[in-house]
VEXMARKOL-813347 format. One line per 5 residues: number of its first residue (from 1); their letters; for each residue x, y, z of N, C-alpha, C. Coordinates in steps of 0.2 Angstrom, whole numbers, always signed. Each point is the difference from the previous one (the first is absolute). Example, Ala and Ser with C-alpha at 12.3 -4.5 7.8 and 13.67 -1.06 7.14 Angstrom:
BEGIN
1 = as = +66 -28 +39 -4 +6 +0 +4 +6 +0 ~ -2 +5 -4 +4 +6 +1 -4 +5 +3
***
This chain:
BEGIN
1 = milys = -170 -117 -671 +0 -7 -2 +5 -1 -6 ~ +0 +5 -5 +4 -1 -6 +8 +0 +3 ~ +1 +5 +5 +7 +0 +2 +2 -7 +4 ~ -5 -3 +3 +1 -6 +4 +2 -5 -5 ~ -4 -1 -6 +1 -5 -5 +7 +1 -3
6 = lalsl = +2 +7 -1 +6 +1 -3 +6 -2 +4 ~ -1 +1 +7 +6 -2 +4 +0 -8 +0 ~ -5 -3 +0 +0 -7 +0 +3 -3 -6 ~ -2 +3 -6 +3 -2 -6 +7 +1 -1 ~ +2 +6 +3 +8 +1 +0 +3 -4 +4
11 = hkirl = -3 -2 +6 +4 -5 +4 +1 -7 -3 ~ -5 -2 -4 +0 -6 -3 +6 +0 -6 ~ +0 +6 -3 +5 +1 -6 +7 +0 +3 ~ +0 +3 +6 +7 +0 +4 +2 -7 +1 ~ -4 -4 +3 +2 -7 +2 +2 -4 -7
16 = rstkh = -3 +1 -5 +2 -3 -6 +6 +3 -3 ~ +1 +6 +1 +6 +3 -3 +7 -1 +3 ~ +0 -3 +6 +6 -2 +4 +5 -3 -4 ~ -2 -4 -5 +4 -4 -5 +3 +5 -5 ~ -3 +5 -1 +2 +5 -6 +5 +5 +3
21 = sskln = +0 +6 -4 +5 +5 +2 -1 +3 +6 ~ +5 +3 +4 -1 +3 +6 -3 +7 -1 ~ +1 +3 -6 -3 +6 -1 -7 +0 -1 ~ -3 -5 -3 -7 -1 -1 -3 -1 +7 ~ +3 -4 +4 -2 -2 +7 +0 +7 +4
26 = dfvla = +5 +4 +0 +0 +6 +3 -6 +5 -2 ~ -1 +0 -6 -5 +4 -3 -7 -2 +3 ~ -1 -7 +0 -7 -3 +2 +0 +2 +8 ~ +5 -1 +3 +0 +1 +8 -2 +7 +1 ~ +3 +5 -4 -1 +7 +1 -8 +2 -1
31 = ctifa = -2 -3 -5 -7 +1 -2 -5 -3 +5 ~ +2 -6 +3 -4 -3 +5 +0 +4 +6 ~ +6 +2 +2 +0 +5 +6 -4 +6 -1 ~ +0 +3 -6 -4 +6 -1 -7 -2 +0 ~ -3 -5 -3 -7 -2 +1 -2 -1 +7
36 = kqkif = +4 -4 +4 -2 -1 +7 +0 +6 +4 ~ +5 +5 -2 +0 +6 +4 -6 +4 -1 ~ -3 +0 -7 -6 +4 -1 -6 -3 +3 ~ +0 -7 +0 -6 -3 +4 +0 +2 +7 ~ +6 -1 +3 +1 +1 +7 -2 +8 +2
41 = kmenp = +2 +4 -4 -2 +7 +1 -7 +2 -1 ~ -3 -4 -4 -8 +1 -1 -3 -2 +6 ~ +2 -6 +3 -3 -3 +6 +3 +4 +7 ~ +6 +2 +0 +3 +4 +6 +3 +6 -2 ~ -4 +5 -2 +3 +6 -3 +4 +4 +5
46 = yikqf = +0 -1 +6 +4 +4 +5 +6 -3 +3 ~ +2 -6 -3 +6 -4 +2 +5 +1 -5 ~ +6 +2 +2 +6 +1 -4 +3 -7 -1 ~ +2 -2 -6 +3 -7 -1 +6 +1 -3 ~ +4 -5 +0 +7 -1 -3 +1 -6 -3
51 = pelma = -4 -1 -6 +0 -7 -3 +7 -3 -2 ~ +4 +5 -2 +7 -3 -2 +5 -2 +5 ~ -2 +2 +6 +4 -1 +6 +0 -7 +2 ~ +6 -4 +0 +0 -7 +2 -4 -4 -4 ~ -2 +2 -6 -4 -4 -5 +3 -7 -1
56 = gkkim = -5 -5 +1 +3 -7 -1 +4 -3 +6 ~ +1 +4 +5 +4 -2 +6 -4 -2 +6 ~ +3 -3 +4 -4 -2 +6 +3 +3 +7 ~ -5 +3 +3 +1 +4 +7 -3 -4 +5 ~ +4 -2 +5 -2 -3 +6 -1 +5 +6
61 = yvhgf = -6 +0 +3 -1 +5 +5 -1 -4 +7 ~ +3 +3 +5 +0 -4 +7 -3 +5 +4 ~ -6 -2 +3 -4 +5 +4 +3 +1 +7 ~ -3 +4 +4 +2 +2 +7 -4 -4 +5 ~ +1 +1 +6 -3 -3 +5 -8 +1 +1
66 = lssaq = -4 -5 +1 -7 +0 +0 -3 +2 -6 ~ +4 -1 -6 -3 +1 -6 -1 -7 -4 ~ -1 +0 -7 +0 -6 -3 +1 +2 -8 ~ +0 -6 -4 +1 +1 -7 -6 +4 -3 ~ -5 +0 +4 -6 +4 -3 +0 +7 +2
71 = sgtvk = +5 +3 +2 +1 +7 +1 -1 +4 -6 ~ -3 +7 +2 -1 +4 -6 +7 +2 -3 ~ +6 -1 +3 +6 +1 -3 +1 -4 -6 ~ -2 -6 +0 +1 -5 -6 -4 +3 -6 ~ -6 +2 +2 -4 +2 -6 +3 +7 -2
76 = mlqel = +2 +4 +4 +3 +6 -2 +6 -1 -5 ~ +4 -4 +2 +6 -1 -4 -2 -3 -7 ~ -5 -4 +0 -2 -3 -6 -3 +5 -5 ~ -4 +5 +3 -3 +5 -3 +5 +5 -3 ~ +5 +1 +4 +6 +5 -2 +4 -3 -6
81 = mpeak = +1 -7 +0 +4 -3 -5 -4 -6 -3 ~ -4 +1 -4 -5 -5 -2 +3 -5 -5 ~ +6 +1 -2 +4 -5 -4 +4 -4 +4 ~ +1 +1 +6 +4 -4 +4 -4 -5 +4 ~ +3 -6 +2 -4 -5 +4 +2 +1 +7
86 = iiaed = -5 +2 +5 +1 +1 +7 -2 -7 +3 ~ +5 -2 +4 -2 -7 +4 +1 +2 +7 ~ -4 -3 +4 +0 +1 +7 -3 -6 +4 ~ +2 -2 +6 -3 -5 +4 -1 +2 +7 ~ -5 -3 +3 -1 +1 +7 +6 -2 +4
91 = ipvhp = +3 +4 +4 +6 -2 +4 -2 -3 +7 ~ +3 -6 +1 -2 -3 +7 +2 +5 +6 ~ -4 -1 +5 +1 +4 +6 +7 -1 +3 ~ +2 -7 +0 +6 -1 +4 +6 +1 -5 ~ +5 +4 +2 +5 +3 -5 +4 -5 -3
96 = eealq = +2 -6 +3 +4 -5 -3 -4 -3 -6 ~ -6 -1 +1 -4 -3 -5 -1 +5 -6 ~ +0 +6 +2 -1 +6 -5 +6 +0 -4 ~ +6 +0 +3 +6 +1 -4 +1 -6 -5 ~ -1 -6 +3 +0 -6 -5 -4 +0 -6
101 = llksm = -7 +3 +2 -4 +0 -6 +2 +5 -5 ~ +3 +6 +2 +2 +5 -4 +6 -2 -4 ~ +5 -3 +3 +6 -3 -4 -2 -5 -5 ~ -5 -4 +2 -2 -5 -5 -4 +3 -6 ~ -4 +5 +2 -4 +4 -5 +5 +4 -5
106 = aenek = +5 +3 +3 +5 +4 -4 +4 -5 -5 ~ +2 -6 +3 +3 -5 -4 -4 -3 -6 ~ -6 -1 +1 -4 -3 -5 -3 +5 -5 ~ -2 +6 +3 -2 +5 -5 +5 +4 -4 ~ +6 +1 +3 +5 +4 -3 -2 +7 -2
111 = pdlii = -2 +4 +5 -3 +6 -2 +6 +5 -2 ~ -2 +5 -4 +4 +5 -3 +1 +5 +6 ~ -4 +1 +4 +0 +5 +5 -4 -3 +6 ~ +2 +2 +6 -3 -2 +6 -1 +7 +4 ~ -7 +1 +2 -1 +6 +4 -3 -2 +7
116 = gtsmg = +3 +2 +5 -3 -2 +7 -1 +7 +4 ~ -6 +0 +3 -2 +5 +4 +0 -2 +8 ~ +3 +5 +4 +0 -1 +7 +3 -7 +2 ~ -4 -5 +3 +3 -6 +2 +2 -4 -6 ~ -4 +1 -6 +2 -3 -6 +7 +3 -3
121 = gmfte = +1 +6 +2 +7 +3 -2 +5 -3 +4 ~ -1 -2 +6 +5 -4 +4 +2 -7 -3 ~ -6 -3 -2 +1 -7 -3 +4 +1 -7 ~ -2 +5 -4 +2 +1 -6 +8 +1 +0 ~ +2 +3 +5 +8 +1 +0 +3 -6 +0
126 = mlhgf = -3 -5 +3 +3 -7 +1 +0 -4 -7 ~ -3 +2 -5 -1 -4 -6 +5 +2 -5 ~ +6 -2 +2 +6 +2 -4 +0 -2 -8 ~ +3 +3 -4 +1 -2 -7 -6 +3 -4 ~ -4 +5 +2 -5 +3 -4 +0 +8 +1
131 = drilv = -2 +3 -5 -1 +7 +1 -6 +1 +5 ~ +1 +5 +5 -5 +1 +5 -1 +7 +2 ~ -6 +2 +2 -2 +6 +2 -3 -1 +7 ~ +3 +3 +5 -3 -1 +7 -3 +7 +2 ~ -7 +0 +1 -3 +6 +2 -2 +0 +8
136 = npafq = +3 +5 +3 +0 +0 +7 +1 -7 +4 ~ +5 -3 -2 +2 -7 +3 +0 +0 +8 ~ -4 -5 +3 +0 +0 +7 +5 -5 +3 ~ +7 +2 +0 +5 -4 +2 +0 -1 +8 ~ -4 +3 +3 -1 -1 +8 -7 -2 +1
141 = mgdtm = -2 -6 -3 -7 -2 +1 -2 -2 +7 ~ +5 -3 +3 -1 -1 +7 -2 +6 +4 ~ +4 +5 +0 -2 +6 +3 -6 +4 -2 ~ -1 -1 -7 -7 +3 -3 -6 -3 +3 ~ +1 -7 +1 -6 -4 +2 -1 +1 +7
146 = ssmtg = +4 +2 +4 +0 +1 +7 -6 +4 +2 ~ -2 +5 -4 -6 +4 +2 -6 -2 -3 ~ +0 -7 -3 -6 -2 -3 -2 -7 +3 ~ +2 -1 +6 -2 -6 +4 -8 -1 +0 ~ -2 -6 +0 -7 -2 +1 -3 -2 -7
151 = rqefq = -6 +0 +0 -4 -3 -6 +0 +6 -6 ~ +3 -2 -6 +0 +4 -5 -4 -3 -6 ~ -3 +5 -4 -4 -3 -6 +4 +2 -6 ~ +0 -5 -5 +3 +1 -6 -4 +6 -4 ~ +4 +4 -4 -3 +6 -3 -4 -2 -7
156 = nprkd = +3 -6 -2 -3 -3 -7 -1 -7 +1 ~ -5 -3 -4 -2 -7 +0 +6 -4 -2 ~ +0 -6 +3 +6 -5 -1 -3 -7 -3 ~ +4 -3 -4 -3 -6 -3 -1 -6 +5 ~ +3 +0 +6 -1 -5 +5 -6 +2 +4
161 = gvnei = -3 +6 -1 -6 +2 +3 +1 +3 +7 ~ +6 +0 +3 +2 +2 +6 -1 +8 +0 ~ -4 +3 +5 -1 +7 +0 +3 +4 +6 ~ +3 -4 +5 +4 +3 +5 +5 -4 +3 ~ +5 +3 +4 +5 -4 +3 +1 +3 +7
166 = mvnks = +4 -4 +4 +2 +3 +7 +7 +1 +0 ~ +2 +7 +1 +7 +2 +0 +2 -1 +8 ~ +4 -5 +1 +2 -1 +7 +8 +0 +0 ~ +3 -1 +6 +7 +0 +1 +4 -5 -4 ~ -3 -5 -1 +3 -6 -4 +0 +2 -7
171 = likey = -5 +3 -3 +0 +2 -7 +5 +6 -1 ~ +0 +5 +5 +5 +5 +0 +7 -2 +0 ~ +2 -5 +4 +6 -3 +0 +2 -3 -7 ~ -5 -3 -3 +2 -4 -7 +2 +6 -5 ~ -3 +6 +1 +2 +5 -5 +6 +3 +2
176 = kditg = +1 +1 +6 +7 +2 +2 +6 -4 -2 ~ -2 -7 +0 +5 -4 -2 +2 +0 -7 ~ -6 +0 -4 +1 +0 -8 +3 +7 -2 ~ -1 +5 +3 +3 +6 -2 +8 +0 +1 ~ +2 -5 +4 +8 -1 +1 +3 -3 -7
181 = lsfkd = -5 -2 -5 +3 -2 -6 +1 +5 -5 ~ -3 +6 +2 +1 +6 -5 +7 +2 -1 ~ +2 +2 -6 +6 +2 -2 +6 -5 +0 ~ -2 -6 -1 +5 -5 +0 +2 -2 -7 ~ +6 -2 -1 +3 -2 -6 -1 +5 -6
186 = iddnd = +1 +6 +1 -1 +5 -5 +6 +1 -4 ~ +0 -1 -7 +6 +1 -4 -1 +7 -3 ~ +6 +2 -4 +0 +6 -3 -6 +1 -6 ~ -1 -6 -3 -5 +0 -5 -7 +1 +3 ~ -1 -3 +6 -7 +0 +3 -1 +8 +2
191 = knrvi = +5 +3 +3 +0 +7 +2 -4 +4 -5 ~ +2 -1 -6 -2 +5 -5 -7 -3 -3 ~ -3 -5 +2 -6 -2 -2 -6 +1 +5 ~ +2 +3 +5 -6 +2 +5 +0 +7 +1 ~ -6 +3 +0 -2 +7 +1 -5 +0 +6
196 = gmfgd = +2 +4 +5 -4 +2 +5 -4 +6 +0 ~ -7 +0 +1 -4 +6 -1 -3 +2 +7 ~ +1 +6 +3 -2 +1 +7 -4 +7 +0 ~ -6 -1 +2 -5 +6 +1 +3 +5 +5 ~ +1 +6 -1 +3 +5 +4 -5 +1 +6
201 = ndpvv = -6 -2 +0 -5 +1 +5 -3 -7 +3 ~ +4 -5 -1 -2 -7 +2 -1 +0 +8 ~ -6 -1 +3 +0 +0 +7 +1 -7 +3 ~ +1 -5 -4 +0 -7 +2 +7 -3 +1 ~ +4 +1 -6 +7 -3 +0 +5 +6 -2
206 = htfdi = +6 -1 +3 +5 +5 -2 +7 -4 -1 ~ +1 -3 -6 +5 -4 -1 +5 +3 -5 ~ -1 +6 -2 +5 +3 -5 +7 -1 +1 ~ +2 +2 +6 +7 -1 +2 +3 -7 +0 ~ -4 -5 +2 +1 -7 +1 +2 -2 -7
211 = frshy = -5 +1 -5 +1 -2 -7 +6 +3 -3 ~ +1 +7 +1 +5 +3 -4 +7 -2 +3 ~ +0 -3 +6 +7 -3 +2 +2 -6 -4 ~ -5 -3 -3 +1 -6 -4 +0 +0 -8 ~ -5 +5 -2 -1 +1 -7 +1 +7 -2
216 = pnaiy = +2 +2 -5 +1 +7 -2 -6 +4 -2 ~ -5 -3 -3 -5 +3 -3 -6 +1 +5 ~ +0 +4 +4 -5 +2 +5 -3 +6 -2 ~ -7 +0 -1 -3 +6 -3 -6 +2 +4 ~ +0 +7 +2 -6 +2 +3 -5 +2 -5
221 = fhgeh = -7 +0 +2 -5 +2 -4 -5 +4 +4 ~ -4 +4 -2 -5 +4 +4 -6 -5 +1 ~ -1 -3 +6 -5 -4 +1 +0 -3 +7 ~ -5 -4 +2 +0 -4 +6 +2 -7 -1 ~ -4 -4 +4 +2 -7 +0 -2 -4 -6
226 = rlidk = -7 +1 -1 -3 -4 -6 +2 +2 -7 ~ +0 -5 -4 +1 +1 -7 -6 +2 -4 ~ -2 +6 +1 -6 +3 -3 +1 +2 -7 ~ -6 +1 -4 +0 +1 -7 +5 +6 -2 ~ +0 +5 +4 +4 +6 -1 +7 -1 +0
231 = vahhy = +2 -4 +5 +7 -2 +1 +2 -5 -6 ~ -4 -4 -1 +2 -5 -6 +1 +4 -6 ~ -5 +4 -2 +1 +4 -6 +6 +5 -1 ~ +1 +4 +6 +5 +5 -1 +7 -2 +2 ~ +0 -6 +4 +7 -2 +3 +2 -7 -2
236 = lipii = -5 -5 +1 +2 -6 -2 +1 -2 -7 ~ -4 +3 -4 +0 -1 -8 +6 +2 -3 ~ +3 +6 +2 +6 +2 -3 +6 -4 +2 ~ +0 -3 +6 +5 -5 +2 +0 -6 -4 ~ -6 -3 -1 -1 -6 -4 +2 +1 -7
241 = rwidd = -1 +6 -2 +2 +2 -7 +8 -1 -1 ~ +3 +3 +6 +8 -1 +0 +2 -8 -1 ~ -4 -4 +4 +2 -7 +0 -2 -3 -7 ~ -6 +2 -2 -2 -3 -7 +5 +2 -5 ~ +2 +6 -1 +5 +3 -5 +7 -4 +1
246 = kqqgk = +2 -1 +6 +6 -3 +1 +0 -8 -2 ~ -5 -3 +1 -1 -7 -2 +0 -1 -7 ~ -3 +5 -4 +0 +0 -7 +6 +3 -3 ~ +4 +3 +4 +6 +4 -3 -2 +6 -4 ~ -6 +3 +2 -3 +5 -4 +3 +7 +2
251 = erpiv = +2 +4 -4 +3 +7 +1 -5 +5 -3 ~ -3 +4 +5 -4 +5 -2 +3 +7 -2 ~ -3 +4 -4 +3 +6 -2 +1 +4 +7 ~ +6 +4 +0 +1 +4 +6 -2 +7 +0 ~ -4 +2 +5 -2 +7 +1 +3 +3 +6
256 = yinyd = +4 +6 -1 +3 +3 +6 -5 +6 +1 ~ -1 +1 +7 -4 +6 +2 +4 +4 +5 ~ +1 +7 -2 +4 +4 +4 -4 +1 +7 ~ +3 +0 +5 -4 +1 +7 -4 +6 +0 ~ +3 +6 -3 -3 +6 +1 -7 +0 -4
261 = alhds = -1 -4 -5 -6 +0 -4 -5 -4 +4 ~ +1 -3 +6 -5 -4 +4 -3 +4 +5 ~ +3 +6 +2 -3 +4 +6 +0 +7 -2 ~ -4 +4 +4 -1 +7 -1 +5 +4 +5 ~ -1 +6 +0 +4 +4 +5 -1 -1 +7
266 = ydkpt = -5 -4 +2 -1 -1 +7 +1 -8 +1 ~ +4 -3 -5 +2 -7 +1 -6 -5 +0 ~ -6 +2 -3 -6 -4 -1 +0 -3 -7 ~ -3 -6 -1 +0 -2 -6 -3 +4 -5 ~ +2 +1 -6 -3 +4 -5 -6 -3 -3
271 = ssmhk = -5 +4 -3 -6 -3 -2 +0 -5 -5 ~ -3 -6 +1 +0 -6 -4 +6 -4 +0 ~ +5 +2 +4 +6 -4 +0 -1 -7 +1 ~ -4 -2 +6 -1 -7 +1 -3 -3 -5 ~ -5 +3 -4 -4 -3 -5 +5 -2 -6
276 = ayeml = +5 +5 -1 +5 -1 -5 +5 -6 +2 ~ +2 +0 +6 +5 -4 +2 -3 -8 +0 ~ -6 -1 +2 -3 -6 +0 -1 -3 -7 ~ -2 +5 -5 +0 -2 -7 +6 -2 -3 ~ +6 +4 +2 +6 -2 -3 +3 -6 +3
281 = ienyn = -1 -2 +6 +4 -6 +3 -4 -6 -3 ~ -5 +0 -3 -4 -6 -3 +4 -2 -6 ~ +4 +5 -4 +3 -2 -6 +7 +2 -1 ~ +3 +4 +5 +7 +2 +0 +3 -2 +7 ~ +7 +0 -1 +4 +0 +6 +2 +7 +2
286 = vyiva = -3 +3 +5 +0 +7 +2 +5 +1 +6 ~ +4 +5 -1 +5 +2 +5 -1 +7 +2 ~ +1 +2 +6 +0 +7 +2 +7 +2 +0 ~ +1 +6 -3 +7 +3 +0 +1 +6 +4 ~ +5 +1 +4 +1 +6 +4 +7 +1 +1
291 = eaptn = +1 +7 +1 +7 +2 +1 +3 -3 +6 ~ +7 -1 +0 +4 -2 +5 +5 +5 +3 ~ -2 +5 +3 +4 +5 +2 +5 -2 +6 ~ +7 +0 -2 +5 -2 +4 +0 +3 +7 ~ -2 +6 +1 +0 +4 +6 -7 +1 +3
296 = nheyt = -5 -5 -2 -6 +0 +3 -3 -7 +1 ~ +3 -4 +5 -3 -6 +0 -7 -1 +2 ~ -2 +5 +4 -7 +0 +2 -5 +0 -6 ~ +2 +3 -6 -4 +0 -6 -2 -7 -2 ~ +5 -4 +0 -1 -7 -3 -5 -4 +5
301 = ekvqn = +0 +1 +6 -4 -3 +5 -7 +3 -1 ~ -1 +6 -1 -6 +4 -1 -4 -3 -6 ~ +4 -1 -6 -3 -3 -6 -2 -7 +2 ~ +4 -4 +3 -2 -7 +2 -6 +0 +4 ~ -1 +4 +5 -6 +0 +4 -6 +2 -4
306 = wveey = +1 +5 -4 -6 +2 -4 -2 -5 -5 ~ +4 -3 -3 -2 -6 -5 -3 -5 +4 ~ +2 -2 +6 -3 -5 +4 -7 +2 +2 ~ +0 +6 +2 -7 +2 +2 -5 +1 -5 ~ +2 +2 -6 -5 +2 -6 +0 -5 -5
311 = lsapa = +5 -4 -1 +0 -5 -5 +0 -8 +3 ~ +3 +0 +5 +0 -6 +4 +3 -6 -3 ~ -3 -6 +1 +4 -6 -2 +2 -1 -8 ~ -4 +3 -4 +2 -1 -7 +6 +4 -2 ~ +2 +4 +4 +6 +4 -1 +6 -3 +4
316 = ynhii = -1 -5 +3 +6 -3 +4 +6 -2 -5 ~ +6 +3 +2 +6 -1 -4 +0 +3 -7 ~ -5 +5 -1 +0 +3 -6 +1 +7 +0 ~ +5 +2 +4 +2 +7 +1 +7 +0 -3 ~ +2 +5 -4 +7 +1 -2 +2 +7 +2
321 = ftnqk = +6 +0 +3 +2 +7 +2 +6 +1 -5 ~ +0 +6 -3 +6 +1 -5 +0 +8 -1 ~ +6 +2 -1 +1 +7 -3 +1 +0 -7 ~ +0 -5 -3 +2 -1 -7 -6 -4 -4 ~ -6 +4 -1 -5 -3 -3 +1 -3 -7
326 = hllyg = +4 +3 -4 +2 -2 -7 +3 -7 +0 ~ +3 -2 +6 +3 -7 -1 -5 -5 +1 ~ -7 +1 +2 -5 -5 +1 -2 -2 -7 ~ +0 -7 -1 -2 -3 -6 -7 -3 +1 ~ -5 +3 -4 -7 -2 +0 -4 +2 -6
331 = dymid = -6 -1 +1 -5 +2 -6 -3 +7 +1 ~ -2 +2 +6 -4 +6 +1 +3 +3 +6 ~ +0 +7 +0 +2 +4 +6 -6 +5 +0 ~ -3 +0 +6 -5 +5 +2 +3 +5 +5 ~ +1 +6 -3 +4 +5 +4 -2 +7 -1
336 = slpde = +0 +4 +5 -2 +7 -1 +6 +4 -3 ~ +6 -2 +1 +6 +3 -2 +4 -6 -3 ~ -2 -2 -6 +3 -6 -3 +8 +1 -3 ~ +4 -5 +0 +6 +1 -2 +0 -2 -8 ~ +3 +5 -4 -1 -1 -7 +4 -6 -3
341 = nfmgt = +5 -2 +5 +4 -6 -3 -2 -7 +2 ~ -6 +0 +3 -4 -6 +1 -1 -4 -6 ~ +2 -6 -1 -1 -3 -6 -7 -3 -2 ~ -4 +0 +5 -7 -2 -2 -5 +6 -1 ~ -6 -2 +0 -6 +5 -1 -1 +5 +6
346 = vieyg = +1 +6 -1 -1 +5 +6 -7 +3 +0 ~ -3 -1 +6 -7 +3 +1 +1 +6 +5 ~ -1 +6 -2 +2 +6 +4 -7 +1 +4 ~ +0 -2 +6 -6 +1 +5 +0 +8 +1 ~ -6 +2 -1 -1 +7 +2 +0 +5 -7
351 = seefk = +2 -3 -5 +0 +4 -6 -7 +0 -3 ~ -1 +4 -6 -6 +1 -3 -3 -7 -2 ~ +4 -5 -3 -2 -6 -2 -2 -5 +6 ~ +4 +1 +5 -1 -5 +6 -1 +4 +6 ~ -5 +5 +0 -1 +4 +6 -2 -3 +6
356 = tweev = -4 -6 +0 -2 -4 +6 +2 -7 -1 ~ -2 -4 +5 +1 -7 -1 -5 -3 -4 ~ -6 +3 -1 -5 -2 -5 +3 -1 -7 ~ +4 +5 -2 +3 +0 -7 +5 -6 +0 ~ +3 -1 +5 +5 -5 +0 -3 -7 +0
361 = itffe = -6 -1 +3 -4 -6 +0 -2 -1 -7 ~ -3 +5 -4 -3 +0 -6 +6 -3 -5 ~ +6 +3 +1 +6 -1 -5 +1 -8 +1 ~ +1 -2 +6 +1 -7 +1 -5 -5 -2 ~ -6 +2 +1 -6 -4 -2 +0 -1 -8
366 = rlggq = +2 +5 -3 +1 -1 -8 +5 -5 -2 ~ +5 +0 +4 +6 -4 -1 -2 -8 +1 ~ -5 -1 +5 -2 -7 +1 +5 -4 +3 ~ +5 +3 +4 +5 -5 +3 +6 +0 -3 ~ +1 +3 -6 +6 +0 -4 +5 +5 +3
***
C-alpha cells in the first residue's frame, strides 16, 4: 500500500514537473518506474519486466486470424513493458475492412511501433511509415485458410459478441486478393523499418524467403507459430530494444565476447553463458568476435551456425570476424586470450579472477550497466 501511494504521488509530481527542468522530470520518472516495478514484482514475482523499454511510447498490436484484441498476447506485452501503452482492436473478418480499420487506427494513434503476428503480420507489412515487427507473417493467407474450411470458433472473445465464422471459398478468395497488396510501394527507408521474425519450427506458415526477397532484416528464432511468453522474453524483447534505442538515439556501452569463451571443447555452451549473455544484452551492445582465417572459409560458417543455434535472434548481425582484435573500439572485451593493445577494459575469461561466467556476471552487476 505504501509503495502504491508512493507511485501515485510520484506520478502527480511528474505531471506538475513538466513545466520545470527536464532533469527533475527524468528523476521523477525513474523513481515512478522503480516504485511501479516493485509493486508489480510483489504481485507477480515470477514475471520478468522491462519497465524502461518503450517507456512513454505507444505500441500497436495486430492479432492473428480467429483471435481478437482480448488475446493473451496483449496482456503479455503490457506486463513485459509496463510503461508502454499497448493498443489493439478486433480486426474485422473481411480483409478489406480490416486493412481500412488498421490504416485509420495507425494514422490516428501514430504508434511508435507496430507488432503483428501471423495474419496480423501480413497486414502490418502494409502499414507503411512506421517501425514494424512481423512475427511469423502469413503472406499466403488464402493458402493457409484452405485447410480451415467450415465453421471456425474465435479463440478469444470479441467486442461484437461474434464467436464463430464460416470459412468458405468466397472468404478465402478475399484473402488471396488482399495478399496481392503485400510488398507494394516499398522505399529504401521503409526497408530498414521492418523486421521479420520467423520460428524455425513453425508448422503453419513458411514465409522467410518471401519476406527476405523484399526486406533485409529476416531473423529466425527458436520457436513455433504462436508468440508465447518464452519467445517474447528471449527473442522479441531484444529486438524491440534495438528499435527503442534507435528511436532515442541511444548508444549503449559495447561489450565484445570472444567466440572461444562461449563454448567448451565439445562446442557446447559454457556453464552460465546464456545467463550472462541475457544479462549483458539488457544494458550493453554485445558483439561476438571470432577469427577470420583466410584459408578456412568453413570456420566462419561454423561460427555463424553456432551463434544462430545457441544465441539465436538477439545475436543477429552482431558477429565480427577479425584477425586484428586490437583494432576494435569498445568498452569491454571478454576473452580467454585477450589482446593487450585493446583500448577498453579486458576481462580475461578463465583466469583466477574470472574463472567462470558467474564471476563475469558479478563484475557487470556491480557496474550497473556502466
